[in-house]
Each structure stands twice: as structure tokens, then as C-alpha cells.
N, C-alpha and C positions, 0 to 999 in steps of 0.2 A: 125680231121681225120688222122693226121700224127701219132697219138698215137694208132690208132685202132688196129694194129697188136699186140702191146704190151698188150693192155687191153684184147684183145681176148685170148692171151696166158695166162694171169692171170686168166681170167674167166674160161677157160678150166681147168687150174690147180686146181682152187677152186672146180669146179664140180667134178673132179676126186678124190678130197679129201672129198667128201660128204658135201661140204659147199655151197650148192645151194643158200641158202639165202644170203650169202656174195657175191656170183657171181652176183646175181640179183642187190644187192646194188651197187657193183662196176660198173656194166654196166649202171645203172640208174644215178650214179654220173657223168658219162661221156656222158650221154644222148645218149647212143648207144643201139642198139637192136641186139642180137645174136640169131640165130635160135637154137643153141645148148641149150640155157637156156629153151626154150619152149619144146624141145624134152626131155631134162632131167626131167622137171616137169611132162611131160606126161608119161614118163617111170615109174616114182615113183607112179603116180596115178594108172596106169594100173596094176603094180605089187602088189599094195595094194588092188586091186579089185574095184577101183573107176573109171573104164574105161568110165563110162557114163558122167564123168566130163571133159573128154578130148575133146579138140576142134576137131570136126569131120574132118576138113581139114588135120589134122595130121595123121589120121587113113587111110592111103593109102598104098597099096603094091608097089612092085618094078615097076609094070606096070601102076601105077597111079589109080588103082581100089580100091574101098572100100573092106574091108575084107568080106569074105563070112560067117565067124563065128566070134563070139565075145568071144572066150576063151583067157585066158591070154597069152598063148604061141603064138598064131597067132597075137594078138595085139602087143606084144612086138616085134615080127618080123617086123611088119609094121613100127614101130617106129625105130627099129634098123637100117634099111637100110637108114634112113635119118640122122643118126648121122655122124658128121664129124669124121675123124680119131683122132682128138684131144681128144675126149671124149669116145673113144672106151673102155678104161679100166672101166669107169663108166657104160657103156652099158653092158659090160660083167658081171660086179659085180651084177647089178640089175637083169639080166637074171638068174644068178646062184642062188641068194637068193630068187627069185620068185619060182624057182624049188624046193629049199629047203623048202620054205614055203608050197608049195603044197604037198610035200612028207611027211613032218612032221606034217602038220595040224596047224602049228603055224601061227599067223598073220605075214604078210610080215615085218612090222616094228619091230616086236619082233625077227624075224629070222635075220634081218639085224643087230640088236643091240646085238644079242647073242654072247657069247664067242664061237669061232669056235669049241672048244673042247666039248661044250655042245651039239652041233648039231650032 
């Protein structure tokens, strides 16, 4: 438990660098659970259009209520308010690329991987 703050910082840095799988491995290696990992996974699923795979307990708004609609923007907002400040850059990036994906018609994963100049 004494290493928890350091591991949490490392996990957050990995999430912000789009290294979610490494963040999960690091946390598992120390037998620790971090809510930001669950939120980051859910953000990626929602942005990719797979909101039905997200744990329902994560899809709550700021008042603790379930969303009234299941569109990407509203669902991302439900998840965004649960992110810690540590992974706000990741949350912002997911939200931006979800909008780019919607505007260009590209799949989210392709928009995320695309060269910014191509978009």
C-alpha cells in the first residue's frame, strides 16, 4: 500500500499516453485496482460505438442518474465527470476524436490512429 501513490501516478501516465493495456498490467502486477482504468476502458468503448459493453454502473450523470439518451456525446459526458484530474488529458483526447469520428464518418479507432493532417 505504501507504493500505491507511485503506482497510481505511473498508471495515470500510461493511460494518458494511450497505453491502457500496460496500465492494466502494472496495476495487476501490484494487485491494485484503480477506477481510472475502468473509466478509460469505458471511454474507449463508448467512443468506438460499443456502449452496450460498458458496465451500467459507470453510466451515470453528475446527479447519479442513468443517461436519458444513449448517444455518444451524452455517454462520454457521463463518464467524463467520473475521471480523476490525473487522466483528464486522456478524457479530452477521447472526446475530441469521438467528435472527429462522427464528423468525418471514420471509425473511432481509425480517427484516433490517423495523422492529424489527414483529418
